[in-house]
TORKOLSE-192831 format. One line per 4 residues: number of its first residue (from 1); their letters; for each residue x, y negated, z of C-alpha. Coordinates in steps of 0.001 Angstrom, whole numbers, plus 500000, padded with zeros to 6 digits. Layout:
<atoms>
NUM) a) X,Y,Z  ...
</atoms>
This chain:
<atoms>
1) meat) 500000,500000,500000  501363,496586,499052  502299,494165,501824  499825,491340,502399
5) salv) 500916,488018,503854  497449,487367,505336  497702,490330,507718  499724,490011,510909
9) kese) 499129,492801,513405  498107,491480,516813  500746,492097,519474  499884,489700,522298
13) ifnr) 496787,489399,524481  497309,485661,525004  498181,485045,521374  499197,481861,519557
17) yvkd) 495672,481192,518303  494229,481281,521828  497125,479262,523255  496527,476526,520663
21) wkeq) 492820,476519,521522  493587,476180,525232  496178,473461,524662  493494,471440,522858
25) ggkv) 491275,471682,525933  489118,474574,524715  487529,477161,527000  487624,480931,526408
29) vgya) 484942,483455,527374  485812,487151,527404  483457,490008,526557  483880,493687,525730
33) clat) 480651,495075,524272  479326,494537,520734  475924,493807,522258  477312,490433,523378
37) pvel) 476148,487724,520942  479337,485902,519959  477191,483382,518064  475788,482067,521348
41) ieaa) 479255,481661,522869  480539,479866,519772  477446,477641,519588  478303,476477,523130
45) gllp) 481657,475202,521850  483538,478078,523475  485911,480666,522011  484562,484245,522217
49) yrik) 487404,486656,523035  486869,490382,522827  488730,492065,525680  491301,494553,524456
53) algn) 494388,496354,525763  496597,496501,522623  498082,499839,523613  498940,498910,527207
57) aete) 499865,502180,528889  500183,500872,532452  497174,501469,534721  498687,501551,538232
61) ladg) 496624,498665,539617  493468,499826,537839  493900,503369,539132  493593,501993,542657
65) emsl) 490101,500770,541785  488813,503349,539290  489097,507113,539355  491389,508827,536841
69) fncs) 488216,510523,535587  487244,507221,533973  487986,506176,530394  491648,505210,530069
73) fcra) 490809,502330,527706  488638,500723,530389  491367,501285,532972  493970,499750,530641
77) clql) 491792,496638,530185  491183,496402,533941  494929,496620,534550  495467,493540,532395
81) gldg) 492689,491764,534246  494194,492562,537646  497853,491857,536793  497080,488320,535572
85) tydf) 497406,488871,531833  493808,487727,531342  493982,484755,533702  493625,482462,530668
89) ldgi) 489938,483440,530417  487564,480742,531663  484683,483153,531980  483571,486760,531495
93) ietn) 480329,488278,530221  479611,491816,531410  477150,494159,529716  475748,497563,530634
97) gcdh) 477538,499287,527760  478515,502339,529794  479252,503236,533422  483015,503061,532845
101) mram) 482782,499559,531403  480515,498489,534264  483077,499761,536765  485839,497886,534918
105) fenw) 483931,494603,535054  482712,494944,538640  486195,495730,539976  487629,492869,537911
109) rhqk) 485041,490530,539411  485623,491791,542947  489397,491415,542780  489756,488223,540696
113) dpaf) 486467,486344,541338  486352,484505,537985  484775,481035,537991  482139,482130,535466
117) fryl) 480836,485687,535454  477547,486635,533828  475887,490044,533642  473982,490324,530348
121) kvph) 471426,493113,530630  470914,494838,527282  467953,497252,526786  468745,500829,525810
125) ffrd) 466082,501056,523091  464211,498804,520702  460513,498009,520907  458442,494842,521346
129) dsld) 458743,494620,525136  462493,495330,525132  462938,492635,522483  461012,490188,524671
133) yfag) 463221,491133,527618  466475,490717,525685  465379,487366,524254  464763,486257,527842
137) elel) 468232,487472,528840  469811,485441,526034  467871,482381,527179  469257,482867,530699
141) lkda) 472785,483328,529298  472395,480146,527263  471302,478227,530360  474216,479626,532396
145) lekh) 476785,478676,529729  475331,475180,529408  475319,474599,533165  478775,475961,533962
149) fsts) 480653,474551,530970  478704,471256,530821  477745,471889,527221  474600,472101,525132
153) vsdq) 473449,474794,522728  471101,473251,520180  469128,475158,517571  471358,473516,514960
157) slee) 474626,474643,516592  473236,478158,517009  472135,478285,513353  475625,477155,512287
161) amrg) 477286,479833,514406  474911,482479,513048  475732,481456,509466  479447,481564,510305
165) weev) 479316,485110,511630  477056,486242,508797  479800,485062,506425  482300,487189,508359
169) rslw) 480031,490230,507986  479548,489581,504290  483319,489468,503799  483688,492679,505802
173) rels) 481365,494390,503344  483675,493221,500524  486650,494584,502443  484854,497909,502932
177) alre) 484249,498189,499185  488011,497905,498605  488589,500701,501142  486043,502961,499439
181) mdep) 487531,502820,495921  488863,505997,494308  492311,504505,494828  491798,502423,497991
185) rvsg) 493312,498957,498027  492843,498552,501770  493826,501125,504378  491878,501994,507498
189) seav) 494732,500805,509709  494696,497430,507960  490935,497069,508421  491143,497809,512147
193) alev) 494122,495436,512508  492026,492692,510924  489125,493328,513307  491430,493368,516348
197) rgss) 492982,490067,515283  489708,488428,514296  487972,489387,517540  489698,486481,519299
201) mlsk) 488913,483871,516624  486120,481483,515740  484005,482691,512831  485383,480124,510356
205) dfaa) 488967,481186,511021  488169,484897,510958  486352,484380,507644  489364,482496,506263
209) llsr) 491661,485367,507321  489436,487941,505610  489112,485786,502481  492892,485478,502099
213) fiae) 493379,489192,502666  490670,490185,500170  491996,487754,497551  495458,489289,497801
217) rkna) 494137,492858,497618  491482,492612,494904  493953,493141,492096  496507,495185,494014
221) sgtr) 497334,498725,493000  495995,501590,495088  496959,505222,495576  494746,508287,495296
225) paar) 494917,509922,498756  495331,513582,499575  492107,513377,501611  489391,510780,502116
229) lmlc) 488523,510599,505807  486014,508748,507956  486665,508012,511650  483886,507874,514238
233) gpat) 484115,507059,517925  484168,504327,520588  486261,501191,521048  489930,501586,520182
237) deve) 492388,498846,519275  495207,501350,518664  496102,500609,515059  499004,503044,515412
241) wfee) 496603,506017,515495  495247,505054,512097  498766,504624,510751  499812,508062,512015
245) iegl) 496817,509768,510383  497269,507892,507119  500967,508779,507231  499903,512371,506589
249) gaai) 498694,511382,503122  495062,510759,504042  493143,507525,503603  490637,506403,506229
253) vada) 488174,505017,503700  485352,504376,506182  484620,504307,509892  481866,504034,512464
257) lcfg) 484002,502600,515261  483408,499943,517881  486538,498057,516737  485578,498457,513100
261) araf) 482459,498825,510982  480018,498953,513930  481018,495385,514766  479614,494250,511403
265) arat) 476594,496538,510937  474042,493780,511326  472453,491000,509329  470504,488035,510655
269) rgea) 466810,488762,510216  463379,487207,510563  461933,483710,510549  461644,483232,514320
273) pplr) 463474,480503,516290  467241,481150,516300  467583,482592,519806  464727,485043,519246
277) rlae) 466159,485931,515831  469553,486522,517401  468025,488858,519976  466295,490916,517288
281) tylt) 469408,490981,515094  471532,492429,517881  469042,494789,519478  468237,496451,516142
285) sifc) 471917,496761,515193  473616,498430,518161  474757,501715,516604  476183,503086,519844
289) prmy) 475339,506191,521912  474301,503832,524739  471011,503386,522836  468879,506208,524228
293) keyg) 466317,506593,521458  468323,505444,518455  470304,508562,517546  468417,509030,514273
297) rrrd) 469381,505570,512999  472985,506062,514118  473181,509459,512394  471713,507987,509208
301) lild) 474249,505131,509262  477131,507596,509556  475708,509865,506867  475008,506997,504460
305) tarr) 478496,505574,504990  480168,508958,504534  478287,509621,501294  478881,506141,499895
309) arvd) 482622,506412,500641  482706,509957,499207  484593,511313,502203  486063,514794,502303
313) gviy) 485641,514995,506061  484933,513111,509277  487140,512891,512367  485330,512064,515602
317) lynk) 488088,510692,517861  487328,509553,521400  489095,508925,524687  488964,511590,527392
321) fcdl) 486070,511211,529870  484028,509063,527454  480690,510612,528380  478631,508795,525744
325) hgvd) 480770,509721,522766  481618,513170,524100  477924,514096,524013  477288,512157,520796
329) svlv) 480072,514020,518993  478201,517317,519445  475105,515971,517703  477055,514184,514973
333) rkdl) 479118,517269,514208  476048,519497,513976  474118,517149,511695  477003,516175,509412
337) eaag) 478125,519758,508879  474510,520705,508137  474689,518023,505419  477860,519632,504023
341) ipvq) 480381,517198,505547  483175,518869,507593  483831,517345,511031  486820,517569,513383
345) vlek) 486238,516430,516991  489370,515261,518823  489816,514035,522385  492798,511969,523524
349) eysa) 494003,509579,526217  494298,505887,525429  497852,504802,524617  499264,508278,525253
353) radi) 502147,508698,522810  502395,512319,523893  498970,512949,522353  499971,511782,518876
357) grvk) 501880,514928,517898  499040,517180,519042  496426,515119,517210  498510,514966,514020
361) trvq) 498807,518763,514058  495027,519064,514390  494469,516538,511584  496893,518415,509307
365) afme) 494990,521640,509959  491720,519841,509221  493119,518491,505951  494069,522038,504973
369) rigg) 490538,523158,505792  488979,520527,503518  491572,521042,500785  493414,517775,501314
373) aa) 496839,518866,502581  499639,516886,500985
</atoms>
């Protein structure tokens, strides 16, 4: 794959972009779950920052607060919260994404007592009353942001933020089309690196990054891979895992990951006032196992993506002790293989270099199974 000047892999939590924002007097609000409406944060004049660990392997402080039987990604993020790495955040928004994430946030709050901490309650299914409830929660979040940060969220500013993030999602669909070509012009590791980097940017700057990258890759030459793979699973910012898999001759031409395509699987809908429209847009577009009664839509999204990208097989990769995705992987594997799509389920620890060799061996065996060994 040709080098692209627009892509710089993120290596720092408190990166240059965020430092510049802070130096100009800007405030930063951290969040972790895709159910958090970044449009509302941006409309308040704040920078939405998706909490990540960037491969941090140290969890000593976090292990004193959370059991080792909790997701290692959540413990890695908590470690960075407790050791001061995330002290640049001016506020945090917690959601009920999963029990492990809740424990991460609650221990972070207990130990660090951030000046602004808001629990956004997100329903676990979609129907009229849950939509009403979530719209009310967003109204309360709006009021809390306005009061604490002495700002105002107008309908106009919210509409502008919604248009900005819709542009980002439109560009992501263009990027995905370049991944899905017979000879992909964008790799899976590059796509995830772009999402990791863009998740701490304003929409206009993220869109500009994607535009530059797409412009440089549209006419680039691609390579026909030994196997076309799709990755499914939870949040992971470990670009290195994608690089290791693609180093075996495969191409990750599609994904259904939390740091990846699931972050962009929505489109602003309806004619209602902007806050109500935002609530409906998010609640109908959370393709995560946390949604109790939405498995059918999630399965269909994965199936449709796999067929459109013409994948040879799907790898379901999740961190050890991730209850939601551990259970979900059983259903996904059964239904995809019934549809004629081979699936390999793999469990690993976050940022465990020792796991890479074992996983690569399993992926090589899977590629042999689907006829894609190099």
